[in-house]
Biopython code that builds the backbone (N, CA, C, O; Angstrom):
import numpy as np
from Bio.PDB.StructureBuilder import StructureBuilder

atoms = [
    (1, "UNK", "N", (6.543, 20.505, 16.862)),
    (1, "UNK", "CA", (5.769, 20.591, 15.667)),
    (1, "UNK", "C", (4.289, 20.529, 16.043)),
    (1, "UNK", "O", (3.899, 19.743, 16.907)),
    (2, "UNK", "N", (3.467, 21.354, 15.398)),
    (2, "UNK", "CA", (2.045, 21.390, 15.665)),
    (2, "UNK", "C", (1.315, 20.398, 14.764)),
    (2, "UNK", "O", (1.499, 20.439, 13.548)),
    (3, "UNK", "N", (0.478, 19.491, 15.333)),
    (3, "UNK", "CA", (-0.255, 18.553, 14.494)),
    (3, "UNK", "C", (-1.309, 19.281, 13.664)),
    (3, "UNK", "O", (-1.823, 20.326, 14.064)),
    (4, "UNK", "N", (-1.618, 18.712, 12.508)),
    (4, "UNK", "CA", (-2.602, 19.322, 11.618)),
    (4, "UNK", "C", (-3.499, 18.265, 10.998)),
    (4, "UNK", "O", (-3.092, 17.112, 10.857)),
    (5, "UNK", "N", (-4.711, 18.644, 10.628)),
    (5, "UNK", "CA", (-5.626, 17.729, 9.968)),
    (5, "UNK", "C", (-5.645, 17.929, 8.460)),
    (5, "UNK", "O", (-6.384, 17.243, 7.754)),
    (6, "UNK", "N", (-4.846, 18.855, 7.963)),
    (6, "UNK", "CA", (-4.786, 19.113, 6.531)),
    (6, "UNK", "C", (-4.122, 17.940, 5.836)),
    (6, "UNK", "O", (-3.038, 17.522, 6.243)),
    (7, "UNK", "N", (-4.752, 17.389, 4.785)),
    (7, "UNK", "CA", (-4.127, 16.260, 4.097)),
    (7, "UNK", "C", (-2.848, 16.682, 3.398)),
    (7, "UNK", "O", (-2.751, 17.809, 2.913)),
    (8, "UNK", "N", (-1.865, 15.795, 3.340)),
    (8, "UNK", "CA", (-0.620, 16.126, 2.663)),
    (8, "UNK", "C", (-0.837, 16.307, 1.169)),
    (8, "UNK", "O", (-1.759, 15.728, 0.595)),
    (9, "UNK", "N", (0.008, 17.107, 0.544)),
    (9, "UNK", "CA", (-0.078, 17.323, -0.898)),
    (9, "UNK", "C", (0.369, 16.064, -1.624)),
    (9, "UNK", "O", (1.123, 15.259, -1.076)),
    (10, "UNK", "N", (-0.089, 15.896, -2.840)),
    (10, "UNK", "CA", (0.323, 14.749, -3.649)),
    (10, "UNK", "C", (-0.635, 13.592, -3.521)),
    (10, "UNK", "O", (-1.684, 13.703, -2.886)),
    (11, "UNK", "N", (-0.269, 12.482, -4.127)),
    (11, "UNK", "CA", (-1.113, 11.297, -4.135)),
    (11, "UNK", "C", (-1.047, 10.568, -2.815)),
    (11, "UNK", "O", (-0.054, 10.639, -2.090)),
    (12, "UNK", "N", (-2.109, 9.875, -2.521)),
    (12, "UNK", "CA", (-2.132, 9.039, -1.331)),
    (12, "UNK", "C", (-1.303, 7.793, -1.563)),
    (12, "UNK", "O", (-1.191, 7.310, -2.690)),
    (13, "UNK", "N", (-0.734, 7.283, -0.512)),
    (13, "UNK", "CA", (-0.024, 6.011, -0.616)),
    (13, "UNK", "C", (-1.051, 4.909, -0.838)),
    (13, "UNK", "O", (-2.230, 5.091, -0.534)),
    (14, "UNK", "N", (-0.619, 3.774, -1.362)),
    (14, "UNK", "CA", (-1.526, 2.654, -1.576)),
    (14, "UNK", "C", (-2.085, 2.126, -0.264)),
    (14, "UNK", "O", (-1.602, 2.469, 0.815)),
    (15, "UNK", "N", (-3.084, 1.308, -0.369)),
    (15, "UNK", "CA", (-3.702, 0.724, 0.815)),
    (15, "UNK", "C", (-2.792, -0.333, 1.413)),
    (15, "UNK", "O", (-2.153, -1.098, 0.690)),
    (16, "UNK", "N", (-2.738, -0.371, 2.721)),
    (16, "UNK", "CA", (-1.986, -1.422, 3.403)),
    (16, "UNK", "C", (-2.799, -2.710, 3.356)),
    (16, "UNK", "O", (-4.029, -2.666, 3.323)),
    (17, "UNK", "N", (-2.135, -3.836, 3.351)),
    (17, "UNK", "CA", (-2.811, -5.131, 3.237)),
    (17, "UNK", "C", (-3.778, -5.391, 4.386)),
    (17, "UNK", "O", (-4.745, -6.135, 4.223)),
    (18, "UNK", "N", (-3.528, -4.786, 5.543)),
    (18, "UNK", "CA", (-4.382, -5.050, 6.707)),
    (18, "UNK", "C", (-5.486, -4.015, 6.915)),
    (18, "UNK", "O", (-6.194, -4.075, 7.920)),
    (19, "UNK", "N", (-5.650, -3.060, 5.981)),
    (19, "UNK", "CA", (-6.703, -2.053, 6.136)),
    (19, "UNK", "C", (-8.067, -2.679, 5.894)),
    (19, "UNK", "O", (-8.249, -3.463, 4.962)),
    (20, "UNK", "N", (-9.031, -2.319, 6.755)),
    (20, "UNK", "CA", (-10.360, -2.906, 6.708)),
    (20, "UNK", "C", (-11.410, -1.837, 6.463)),
    (20, "UNK", "O", (-11.212, -0.671, 6.805)),
    (21, "UNK", "N", (-12.519, -2.232, 5.874)),
    (21, "UNK", "CA", (-13.640, -1.328, 5.596)),
    (21, "UNK", "C", (-14.177, -0.758, 6.906)),
    (21, "UNK", "O", (-14.392, -1.495, 7.869)),
    (22, "UNK", "N", (-14.392, 0.560, 6.937)),
    (22, "UNK", "CA", (-14.940, 1.213, 8.122)),
    (22, "UNK", "C", (-16.417, 0.885, 8.316)),
    (22, "UNK", "O", (-16.967, 1.144, 9.386)),
    (23, "UNK", "N", (-17.052, 0.334, 7.324)),
    (23, "UNK", "CA", (-18.473, 0.010, 7.395)),
    (23, "UNK", "C", (-18.717, -1.434, 7.821)),
    (23, "UNK", "O", (-19.575, -1.693, 8.665)),
    (24, "UNK", "N", (-17.955, -2.396, 7.235)),
    (24, "UNK", "CA", (-18.254, -3.815, 7.495)),
    (24, "UNK", "C", (-17.040, -4.659, 7.883)),
    (24, "UNK", "O", (-17.193, -5.848, 8.161)),
    (25, "UNK", "N", (-15.862, -4.087, 7.909)),
    (25, "UNK", "CA", (-14.622, -4.769, 8.286)),
    (25, "UNK", "C", (-14.084, -5.733, 7.218)),
    (25, "UNK", "O", (-13.189, -6.525, 7.513)),
    (26, "UNK", "N", (-14.607, -5.682, 5.984)),
    (26, "UNK", "CA", (-14.037, -6.472, 4.884)),
    (26, "UNK", "C", (-12.725, -5.814, 4.453)),
    (26, "UNK", "O", (-12.399, -4.722, 4.917)),
    (27, "UNK", "N", (-11.988, -6.459, 3.587)),
    (27, "UNK", "CA", (-10.717, -5.919, 3.105)),
    (27, "UNK", "C", (-10.934, -4.569, 2.420)),
    (27, "UNK", "O", (-11.838, -4.417, 1.599)),
    (28, "UNK", "N", (-10.097, -3.597, 2.766)),
    (28, "UNK", "CA", (-10.208, -2.257, 2.191)),
    (28, "UNK", "C", (-9.772, -2.216, 0.739)),
    (28, "UNK", "O", (-8.735, -2.774, 0.380)),
    (29, "UNK", "N", (-10.563, -1.556, -0.097)),
    (29, "UNK", "CA", (-10.250, -1.386, -1.518)),
    (29, "UNK", "C", (-10.105, 0.078, -1.893)),
    (29, "UNK", "O", (-9.538, 0.393, -2.940)),
    (30, "UNK", "N", (-10.616, 0.993, -1.043)),
    (30, "UNK", "CA", (-10.605, 2.413, -1.359)),
    (30, "UNK", "C", (-10.350, 3.213, -0.087)),
    (30, "UNK", "O", (-10.974, 2.966, 0.945)),
    (31, "UNK", "N", (-9.423, 4.182, -0.167)),
    (31, "UNK", "CA", (-9.195, 5.113, 0.948)),
    (31, "UNK", "C", (-9.517, 6.513, 0.448)),
    (31, "UNK", "O", (-9.061, 6.931, -0.616)),
    (32, "UNK", "N", (-10.316, 7.232, 1.239)),
    (32, "UNK", "CA", (-10.686, 8.608, 0.925)),
    (32, "UNK", "C", (-10.079, 9.532, 1.956)),
    (32, "UNK", "O", (-10.061, 9.215, 3.145)),
    (33, "UNK", "N", (-9.582, 10.675, 1.512)),
    (33, "UNK", "CA", (-9.191, 11.745, 2.410)),
    (33, "UNK", "C", (-10.324, 12.753, 2.386)),
    (33, "UNK", "O", (-10.739, 13.206, 1.319)),
    (34, "UNK", "N", (-10.824, 13.104, 3.562)),
    (34, "UNK", "CA", (-11.967, 13.998, 3.672)),
    (34, "UNK", "C", (-11.549, 15.452, 3.682)),
    (34, "UNK", "O", (-10.438, 15.779, 4.100)),
    (35, "UNK", "N", (-12.428, 16.328, 3.225)),
    (35, "UNK", "CA", (-12.145, 17.762, 3.180)),
    (35, "UNK", "C", (-11.826, 18.304, 4.568)),
    (35, "UNK", "O", (-10.971, 19.179, 4.700)),
    (36, "UNK", "N", (-12.486, 17.810, 5.592)),
    (36, "UNK", "CA", (-12.260, 18.279, 6.953)),
    (36, "UNK", "C", (-11.096, 17.597, 7.652)),
    (36, "UNK", "O", (-10.835, 17.874, 8.822)),
    (37, "UNK", "N", (-10.395, 16.715, 6.960)),
    (37, "UNK", "CA", (-9.281, 15.973, 7.544)),
    (37, "UNK", "C", (-9.716, 14.562, 7.886)),
    (37, "UNK", "O", (-10.904, 14.303, 8.076)),
    (38, "UNK", "N", (-8.788, 13.676, 7.962)),
    (38, "UNK", "CA", (-9.062, 12.281, 8.278)),
    (38, "UNK", "C", (-9.271, 11.453, 7.023)),
    (38, "UNK", "O", (-9.447, 11.978, 5.924)),
    (39, "UNK", "N", (-9.247, 10.154, 7.220)),
    (39, "UNK", "CA", (-9.405, 9.196, 6.134)),
    (39, "UNK", "C", (-10.523, 8.218, 6.457)),
    (39, "UNK", "O", (-10.818, 7.956, 7.623)),
    (40, "UNK", "N", (-11.139, 7.684, 5.415)),
    (40, "UNK", "CA", (-12.088, 6.580, 5.522)),
    (40, "UNK", "C", (-11.639, 5.497, 4.558)),
    (40, "UNK", "O", (-11.113, 5.792, 3.485)),
    (41, "UNK", "N", (-11.848, 4.235, 4.941)),
    (41, "UNK", "CA", (-11.507, 3.092, 4.095)),
    (41, "UNK", "C", (-12.779, 2.285, 3.874)),
    (41, "UNK", "O", (-13.550, 2.053, 4.806)),
    (42, "UNK", "N", (-12.992, 1.856, 2.619)),
    (42, "UNK", "CA", (-14.174, 1.075, 2.288)),
    (42, "UNK", "C", (-13.798, -0.148, 1.464)),
    (42, "UNK", "O", (-12.821, -0.138, 0.716)),
    (43, "UNK", "N", (-14.600, -1.209, 1.619)),
    (43, "UNK", "CA", (-14.483, -2.368, 0.741)),
    (43, "UNK", "C", (-15.057, -1.978, -0.613)),
    (43, "UNK", "O", (-15.659, -0.912, -0.741)),
    (44, "UNK", "N", (-14.884, -2.806, -1.604)),
    (44, "UNK", "CA", (-15.391, -2.495, -2.931)),
    (44, "UNK", "C", (-16.896, -2.322, -2.961)),
    (44, "UNK", "O", (-17.404, -1.422, -3.629)),
    (45, "UNK", "N", (-17.617, -3.172, -2.245)),
    (45, "UNK", "CA", (-19.073, -3.110, -2.221)),
    (45, "UNK", "C", (-19.565, -1.768, -1.674)),
    (45, "UNK", "O", (-20.383, -1.102, -2.309)),
    (46, "UNK", "N", (-19.080, -1.377, -0.519)),
    (46, "UNK", "CA", (-19.536, -0.129, 0.094)),
    (46, "UNK", "C", (-18.999, 1.099, -0.642)),
    (46, "UNK", "O", (-19.681, 2.123, -0.703)),
    (47, "UNK", "N", (-17.809, 1.017, -1.194)),
    (47, "UNK", "CA", (-17.259, 2.143, -1.959)),
    (47, "UNK", "C", (-18.150, 2.455, -3.157)),
    (47, "UNK", "O", (-18.442, 3.619, -3.430)),
    (48, "UNK", "N", (-18.575, 1.427, -3.862)),
    (48, "UNK", "CA", (-19.423, 1.649, -5.038)),
    (48, "UNK", "C", (-20.868, 1.947, -4.658)),
    (48, "UNK", "O", (-21.538, 2.729, -5.332)),
    (49, "UNK", "N", (-21.345, 1.339, -3.600)),
    (49, "UNK", "CA", (-22.727, 1.591, -3.160)),
    (49, "UNK", "C", (-22.932, 3.058, -2.782)),
    (49, "UNK", "O", (-23.966, 3.644, -3.102)),
    (50, "UNK", "N", (-21.958, 3.644, -2.107)),
    (50, "UNK", "CA", (-22.086, 5.016, -1.614)),
    (50, "UNK", "C", (-21.273, 6.031, -2.425)),
    (50, "UNK", "O", (-21.023, 7.138, -1.948)),
    (51, "UNK", "N", (-20.865, 5.672, -3.627)),
    (51, "UNK", "CA", (-19.971, 6.518, -4.437)),
    (51, "UNK", "C", (-20.500, 7.942, -4.600)),
    (51, "UNK", "O", (-19.739, 8.896, -4.442)),
    (52, "UNK", "N", (-21.777, 8.105, -4.912)),
    (52, "UNK", "CA", (-22.320, 9.444, -5.153)),
    (52, "UNK", "C", (-22.209, 10.338, -3.916)),
    (52, "UNK", "O", (-21.968, 11.539, -4.039)),
    (53, "UNK", "N", (-22.382, 9.763, -2.734)),
    (53, "UNK", "CA", (-22.253, 10.542, -1.504)),
    (53, "UNK", "C", (-20.788, 10.769, -1.128)),
    (53, "UNK", "O", (-20.428, 11.832, -0.622)),
    (54, "UNK", "N", (-19.954, 9.771, -1.376)),
    (54, "UNK", "CA", (-18.547, 9.880, -0.997)),
    (54, "UNK", "C", (-17.812, 10.954, -1.791)),
    (54, "UNK", "O", (-16.948, 11.637, -1.241)),
    (55, "UNK", "N", (-18.135, 11.116, -3.064)),
    (55, "UNK", "CA", (-17.438, 12.132, -3.857)),
    (55, "UNK", "C", (-17.741, 13.543, -3.354)),
    (55, "UNK", "O", (-16.971, 14.467, -3.616)),
    (56, "UNK", "N", (-18.835, 13.720, -2.646)),
    (56, "UNK", "CA", (-19.210, 15.031, -2.112)),
    (56, "UNK", "C", (-18.349, 15.446, -0.921)),
    (56, "UNK", "O", (-18.209, 16.636, -0.638)),
    (57, "UNK", "N", (-17.770, 14.460, -0.219)),
    (57, "UNK", "CA", (-17.008, 14.767, 0.999)),
    (57, "UNK", "C", (-15.514, 14.509, 0.856)),
    (57, "UNK", "O", (-14.737, 14.886, 1.734)),
    (58, "UNK", "N", (-15.099, 13.870, -0.241)),
    (58, "UNK", "CA", (-13.692, 13.502, -0.417)),
    (58, "UNK", "C", (-12.935, 14.553, -1.222)),
    (58, "UNK", "O", (-13.481, 15.168, -2.137)),
    (59, "UNK", "N", (-11.667, 14.745, -0.861)),
    (59, "UNK", "CA", (-10.800, 15.631, -1.638)),
    (59, "UNK", "C", (-9.754, 14.833, -2.405)),
    (59, "UNK", "O", (-9.129, 15.349, -3.332)),
    (60, "UNK", "N", (-9.564, 13.583, -2.021)),
    (60, "UNK", "CA", (-8.541, 12.740, -2.633)),
    (60, "UNK", "C", (-8.928, 11.285, -2.390)),
    (60, "UNK", "O", (-9.589, 10.972, -1.400)),
    (61, "UNK", "N", (-8.517, 10.397, -3.290)),
    (61, "UNK", "CA", (-8.774, 8.980, -3.076)),
    (61, "UNK", "C", (-7.630, 8.135, -3.598)),
    (61, "UNK", "O", (-6.858, 8.560, -4.457)),
    (62, "UNK", "N", (-7.540, 6.929, -3.060)),
    (62, "UNK", "CA", (-6.578, 5.940, -3.518)),
    (62, "UNK", "C", (-7.291, 4.601, -3.536)),
    (62, "UNK", "O", (-7.892, 4.204, -2.539)),
    (63, "UNK", "N", (-7.229, 3.899, -4.665)),
    (63, "UNK", "CA", (-7.913, 2.622, -4.806)),
    (63, "UNK", "C", (-6.909, 1.505, -5.050)),
    (63, "UNK", "O", (-5.835, 1.726, -5.609)),
    (64, "UNK", "N", (-7.272, 0.322, -4.627)),
    (64, "UNK", "CA", (-6.502, -0.871, -4.937)),
    (64, "UNK", "C", (-6.378, -0.934, -6.461)),
    (64, "UNK", "O", (-7.359, -0.675, -7.158)),
    (65, "UNK", "N", (-5.201, -1.271, -6.997)),
    (65, "UNK", "CA", (-5.009, -1.275, -8.451)),
    (65, "UNK", "C", (-5.963, -2.202, -9.199)),
    (65, "UNK", "O", (-6.235, -1.977, -10.378)),
    (66, "UNK", "N", (-6.469, -3.225, -8.546)),
    (66, "UNK", "CA", (-7.368, -4.174, -9.196)),
    (66, "UNK", "C", (-8.843, -3.820, -8.980)),
    (66, "UNK", "O", (-9.727, -4.565, -9.402)),
    (67, "UNK", "N", (-9.109, -2.688, -8.324)),
    (67, "UNK", "CA", (-10.483, -2.276, -8.026)),
    (67, "UNK", "C", (-10.842, -1.041, -8.846)),
    (67, "UNK", "O", (-10.078, -0.078, -8.898)),
    (68, "UNK", "N", (-12.002, -1.075, -9.482)),
    (68, "UNK", "CA", (-12.501, 0.070, -10.225)),
    (68, "UNK", "C", (-13.604, 0.718, -9.408)),
    (68, "UNK", "O", (-14.673, 0.137, -9.221)),
    (69, "UNK", "N", (-13.339, 1.928, -8.921)),
    (69, "UNK", "CA", (-14.318, 2.650, -8.110)),
    (69, "UNK", "C", (-15.232, 3.463, -9.013)),
    (69, "UNK", "O", (-14.759, 4.201, -9.878)),
    (70, "UNK", "N", (-16.521, 3.332, -8.819)),
    (70, "UNK", "CA", (-17.530, 4.035, -9.605)),
    (70, "UNK", "C", (-17.430, 5.538, -9.436)),
    (70, "UNK", "O", (-17.825, 6.280, -10.335)),
    (71, "UNK", "N", (-16.912, 6.009, -8.307)),
    (71, "UNK", "CA", (-16.814, 7.448, -8.041)),
    (71, "UNK", "C", (-15.608, 8.115, -8.680)),
    (71, "UNK", "O", (-15.525, 9.343, -8.672)),
    (72, "UNK", "N", (-14.679, 7.361, -9.227)),
    (72, "UNK", "CA", (-13.466, 7.952, -9.797)),
    (72, "UNK", "C", (-13.792, 8.962, -10.886)),
    (72, "UNK", "O", (-13.212, 10.048, -10.912)),
    (73, "UNK", "N", (-14.708, 8.623, -11.787)),
    (73, "UNK", "CA", (-15.095, 9.564, -12.846)),
    (73, "UNK", "C", (-15.800, 10.772, -12.279)),
    (73, "UNK", "O", (-15.600, 11.886, -12.763)),
    (74, "UNK", "N", (-16.622, 10.578, -11.264)),
    (74, "UNK", "CA", (-17.324, 11.708, -10.643)),
    (74, "UNK", "C", (-16.345, 12.659, -9.975)),
    (74, "UNK", "O", (-16.540, 13.874, -10.011)),
    (75, "UNK", "N", (-15.294, 12.120, -9.366)),
    (75, "UNK", "CA", (-14.268, 12.965, -8.715)),
    (75, "UNK", "C", (-13.543, 13.780, -9.772)),
    (75, "UNK", "O", (-13.327, 14.976, -9.576)),
    (76, "UNK", "N", (-13.165, 13.172, -10.879)),
    (76, "UNK", "CA", (-12.428, 13.907, -11.907)),
    (76, "UNK", "C", (-13.322, 14.930, -12.604)),
    (76, "UNK", "O", (-12.838, 15.986, -13.011)),
    (77, "UNK", "N", (-14.602, 14.643, -12.748)),
    (77, "UNK", "CA", (-15.528, 15.604, -13.366)),
    (77, "UNK", "C", (-15.818, 16.785, -12.462)),
    (77, "UNK", "O", (-16.035, 17.892, -12.954)),
    (78, "UNK", "N", (-15.827, 16.579, -11.146)),
    (78, "UNK", "CA", (-16.140, 17.666, -10.229)),
    (78, "UNK", "C", (-14.991, 18.669, -10.090)),
    (78, "UNK", "O", (-15.200, 19.799, -9.648)),
    (79, "UNK", "N", (-13.780, 18.255, -10.469)),
    (79, "UNK", "CA", (-12.638, 19.182, -10.366)),
    (79, "UNK", "C", (-12.491, 20.070, -11.592)),
    (79, "UNK", "O", (-11.669, 20.987, -11.592)),
    (80, "UNK", "N", (-13.270, 19.818, -12.632)),
    (80, "UNK", "CA", (-13.204, 20.635, -13.861)),
    (80, "UNK", "C", (-14.089, 21.844, -13.786)),
    (80, "UNK", "O", (-14.146, 22.627, -14.734)),
]
sb = StructureBuilder()
sb.init_structure("model")
sb.init_model(0)
sb.init_chain("A")
sb.init_seg("    ")
for serial, (resi, resn, name, xyz) in enumerate(atoms, 1):
    if name == "N":
        sb.init_residue(resn, " ", resi, " ")
    sb.init_atom(name, np.array(xyz, "f"), 0.0, 1.0, " ", f" {name:<3s}", serial, name[0])
structure = sb.get_structure()
């Protein structure tokens, strides 16, 4: 089988309990799948701080059920 960087179809799985922010190593609250392939994980602070920039590079996201990401509305508006 040939490996690929294309994200799988459908929703992302939830965050694992041990996932850490790629910026500061705090507990992960948001996982983004990038248009070019790969994932990034952010804590709530960094996810909301950089929301406007993150929606420009993400094709899909998954958030902790108890976390409200500021970029969620921007992602849904950009697909219309």
